[in-house]
C-alpha positions in Angstrom: 16.9 8.5 -23.9 19.7 6.9 -26.0 19.0 3.9 -28.2 20.9 1.4 -26.0 19.1 2.2 -22.8 15.8 2.3 -24.7 16.4 -1.1 -26.2 17.3 -2.4 -22.7 14.2 -0.9 -21.3 12.0 -2.5 -24.0 13.6 -5.9 -23.3 13.0 -5.5 -19.6 9.4 -4.3 -20.1 8.6 -7.6 -21.9 9.9 -9.5 -18.8 7.7 -7.2 -16.6 4.5 -7.9 -18.4 4.4 -4.7 -20.4 4.4 -5.4 -24.2 6.1 -2.1 -25.1 5.9 -2.9 -28.8 2.3 -1.8 -28.3 3.4 1.4 -26.6 6.7 2.2 -28.4 5.6 5.7 -29.1 4.7 6.3 -25.5 8.2 5.5 -24.3 9.6 8.7 -26.0 8.4 11.1 -23.3 10.3 9.0 -20.7 13.7 10.5 -20.1 15.9 7.8 -18.6 18.6 8.9 -16.3 19.7 5.6 -14.8 19.1 1.9 -15.6 20.8 -1.1 -14.1 19.5 -4.7 -14.4 20.9 -7.6 -12.4 19.5 -10.9 -13.7 19.6 -13.6 -10.9 16.7 -15.5 -12.4 14.9 -17.8 -11.8 15.0 -16.7 -8.1 15.5 -13.0 -8.3 15.7 -10.0 -10.7 17.0 -6.6 -9.5 16.3 -3.4 -11.4 17.4 0.1 -10.6 15.9 2.9 -12.7 15.5 6.6 -12.6 13.4 8.5 -15.1 11.4 11.7 -15.7 8.1 11.7 -17.6 8.0 14.7 -19.9 4.3 14.0 -20.6 1.7 11.9 -18.8 1.6 8.3 -20.0 -0.1 5.2 -18.7 -0.5 1.6 -19.9 -1.6 -1.8 -18.5 0.9 -4.1 -17.1 0.0 -7.8 -17.6 0.8 -10.5 -15.0 4.6 -11.0 -14.7 5.8 -14.5 -15.7 9.6 -14.0 -15.7 9.9 -15.4 -12.2 6.9 -17.6 -11.8 4.8 -17.3 -8.6 6.3 -14.5 -6.6 6.3 -10.9 -5.5 7.1 -7.5 -6.9 8.8 -5.3 -4.3 9.5 -1.8 -5.2 11.6 0.6 -3.1 10.6 4.0 -4.4 12.3 7.4 -4.4 14.9 6.5 -1.8 18.1 7.5 -3.6 19.7 10.7 -5.1 20.3 10.4 -8.8 21.7 13.9 -9.2 18.5 15.5 -10.6 16.9 16.5 -7.3 15.8 20.1 -7.0 15.1 20.3 -10.8 12.4 22.9 -11.4 8.9 21.7 -11.9 9.7 18.0 -11.1 7.5 16.2 -8.6 8.1 12.9 -6.7 6.3 10.9 -4.1 7.8 10.5 -0.6 10.0 7.4 -0.2 8.0 4.2 0.3 7.9 0.5 -0.4 5.2 -1.3 -2.4 4.6 -5.0 -2.4 2.2 -6.8 -4.7 1.9 -10.3 -6.3 3.4 -10.9 -9.7 0.1 -12.3 -11.0 -1.6 -8.9 -10.4 -2.3 -7.0 -13.6 -2.1 -3.2 -12.9 -2.0 0.2 -14.6 1.5 1.8 -14.9 1.2 5.6 -14.8 3.8 8.4 -15.1 2.2 11.8 -14.6 3.8 14.7 -16.4 6.9 16.1 -14.8 7.1 13.2 -12.3 10.6 12.1 -11.2 10.5 8.4 -10.5 13.3 6.5 -8.9 13.0 2.8 -8.1 14.8 -0.2 -6.9 12.6 -3.2 -7.8 13.0 -6.8 -6.8 11.1 -9.6 -8.5 11.4 -12.6 -6.2 10.2 -16.1 -6.5 7.9 -17.4 -3.8 9.8 -20.5 -2.9 13.1 -18.6 -2.6 11.5 -16.0 -0.3 10.0 -18.7 1.9 13.4 -20.3 2.2 14.9 -17.0 3.3 12.1 -16.5 5.9 12.6 -20.0 7.2 10.5 -20.8 10.4 9.0 -17.3 10.3 7.3 -17.8 7.0 3.9 -18.6 8.6 3.7 -14.9 9.8 3.5 -13.9 6.1 1.2 -16.6 4.7 -1.1 -14.0 3.2 1.7 -13.0 0.8 2.0 -16.5 -0.6 -1.7 -17.2 -1.3 -1.9 -17.2 -5.1 -5.6 -16.9 -5.0 -5.5 -13.6 -3.2 -5.0 -10.1 -4.6 -3.3 -7.8 -2.2 -1.4 -4.5 -2.2 0.9 -3.3 0.6 2.7 0.0 1.1 5.3 0.4 3.8 7.3 3.4 4.9 11.1 3.2 4.2 13.2 3.0 7.4 16.6 4.7 7.5 18.2 1.2 7.3 16.4 0.5 4.1 17.3 3.9 2.6 21.0 3.3 3.4 21.0 -0.1 1.7 19.2 1.3 -1.3 21.9 3.9 -1.6 24.6 1.3 -1.4 23.0 -0.9 -4.1 22.4 2.0 -6.4 25.9 3.5 -6.1 27.8 0.2 -6.5 30.3 0.6 -9.4 30.7 -1.7 -12.3 34.0 -2.9 -10.8 32.3 -4.3 -7.7 33.9 -7.7 -6.8 31.7 -10.8 -7.2 28.7 -8.7 -8.6 26.1 -11.4 -8.5 27.0 -12.3 -4.9 27.0 -8.6 -4.0 23.6 -7.7 -5.4 22.0 -10.9 -4.0 23.5 -10.0 -0.6 22.2 -6.4 -0.7 18.8 -7.6 -1.9 18.4 -10.1 0.9 19.4 -7.4 3.4 16.7 -5.1 2.0 14.2 -7.9 2.3 15.2 -8.6 5.9 14.6 -5.0 6.9 11.3 -4.8 5.0 10.0 -8.0 6.5 11.2 -6.9 10.0 9.0 -3.8 9.5 6.0 -5.9 8.2 6.3 -8.2 11.2 5.5 -5.2 13.5 2.1 -4.6 11.8 -1.1 -5.2 13.7 -2.1 -8.8 13.2 -5.3 -9.1 11.0 -6.9 -11.3 8.4 -6.2 -9.6 5.1 -9.2 -9.1 2.8 -9.2 -9.9 -0.9 -8.8 -6.5 -2.6 -10.3 -5.4 -5.9 -8.7 -2.9 -8.2 -11.5 -0.3 -7.5 -10.9 -0.7 -3.7 -7.1 -0.2 -4.1 -7.8 3.0 -6.2 -10.2 4.2 -3.5 -7.7 3.7 -0.7 -5.1 5.7 -2.7 -7.6 8.5 -3.3 -7.9 8.8 0.5 -4.1 8.6 1.0 -3.6 11.3 -1.6 -6.3 13.6 -0.1 -4.5 13.2 3.3 -1.1 14.0 1.8 -2.5 17.1 0.2 -3.7 18.5 3.5 -0.7 18.2 5.9 -1.4 21.4 7.8 -4.9 20.4 8.9 -6.4 16.9 9.0 -9.4 16.2 6.9 -12.5 15.1 8.8 -13.4 11.4 8.6 -16.6 12.3 6.8 -14.6 13.9 4.0 -12.4 10.8 3.7 -15.5 8.6 3.5 -16.9 10.7 0.7 -13.6 10.4 -1.2 -13.5 6.7 -0.8 -17.1 5.9 -1.3 -16.9 3.4 1.5 -18.5 3.1 5.0 -16.2 4.0 7.9 -15.6 0.4 9.1 -14.6 -0.8 5.6 -12.3 2.2 5.0 -10.5 1.9 8.3 -10.0 -1.9 7.8 -8.7 -1.7 4.2 -6.6 1.4 4.9 -4.8 -0.4 7.7 -4.4 -3.5 5.6 -2.6 -1.6 2.8 -0.6 0.9 4.9 -0.1 -0.9 8.2 -1.4 2.1 10.1 -4.8 3.6 11.0 -5.9 6.8 9.4 -4.7 9.2 12.1 -1.3 7.4 12.7 -0.7 7.4 9.0 -1.5 11.1 8.6 0.9 11.9 11.4 3.6 9.8 9.8 3.1 11.7 6.5 3.5 15.0 8.3 6.7 13.8 9.9 8.1 12.6 6.6 7.4 16.0 5.2 9.0 17.6 8.2 12.2 15.4 7.7 12.3 16.6 4.1 11.9 20.3 5.0 14.6 20.1 7.6 17.1 18.2 5.4 16.4 19.4 1.8 15.0 22.9 2.3 17.2 23.6 5.4 14.3 25.1 7.4 14.7 25.6 11.1 12.8 23.4 13.6 10.4 26.2 14.4 9.8 27.1 10.7 9.1 23.4 9.9 6.7 23.0 12.8 4.8 26.1 12.0 4.6 25.3 8.3 3.0 21.9 9.2 0.4 23.5 11.4 2.0 22.9 14.9 1.5 25.7 17.4 3.2 23.6 20.2 6.8 23.0 19.1 7.5 20.7 22.0 4.7 18.4 20.8 6.1 18.6 17.3 9.5 17.6 18.6 8.1 14.6 20.5 6.1 13.4 17.5 9.0 13.8 15.2 11.3 11.7 17.5 8.6 9.0 17.8 8.3 8.6 14.0 11.9 9.3 12.8 13.8 8.0 15.8 15.7 11.2 16.7 15.0 14.8 17.6 14.5 17.2 14.7 17.6 19.3 15.4 19.8 16.2 15.4 18.1 15.1 12.1 18.8 18.4 10.4 22.5 18.2 11.4 23.1 14.9 9.7 25.2 15.0 6.5 
């Protein structure tokens, strides 16, 4: 990491509730590939970053006060920074995370993790103005007394917009207007997806409950060829079945089985596109003996047949 980007990262960290002067030595193992900050405060801040953790580091992020009451929305691992395929590097599948700015949380970078993010900090009143008459559908996001955590899959439309935003050159005309426009478009597609979730009354979440839900999610992601029995997931979570199903659906917008199948189809899409496996090789690798069933499931989750997906540029 060169000194200029490092200084910029430290300044940004202060805005994001991470007093990096307390963690200056821990920044060294973070190798920064890309950093872009667009300051549209007090309504909006846009950050694009790509980094690799050479060693495992973690620290506590305090509540973010740069924007006032609002949301942190992070579009993760949806763009190519030129370092894909590097030996030993790991990264999570593309996804979107939404959380309140007042939520303190642990920031963790496991060793050899490749992290790519487009993060929006958006002020509540501004977001409500954008949502207009539809804001009532998302009232749970604007309750300052609640602690919530939402994860959503990234649609192709979101991935395309993220790519445009990341690859905009420094010579883009009317840059503040451009980045605001692209950010609002990202928000539109995200909230369009959120509006399709099953209606429910969100429960206040504690940090241990969020951690338990992610233990379940990670266990499912580690067993894509064969689903784990519900009894095993209950043991991982330490919850009863009713509570686990309710909180899991609240965070991820899908039930346990539907989410598991979506994880499998995300991995199938990656194998077809990045590893250039055939449709049959992909289906068999993920535990499907019936390739017709695999094809129908892939189309239902991705929006096109696997052969067509693999032929896209």
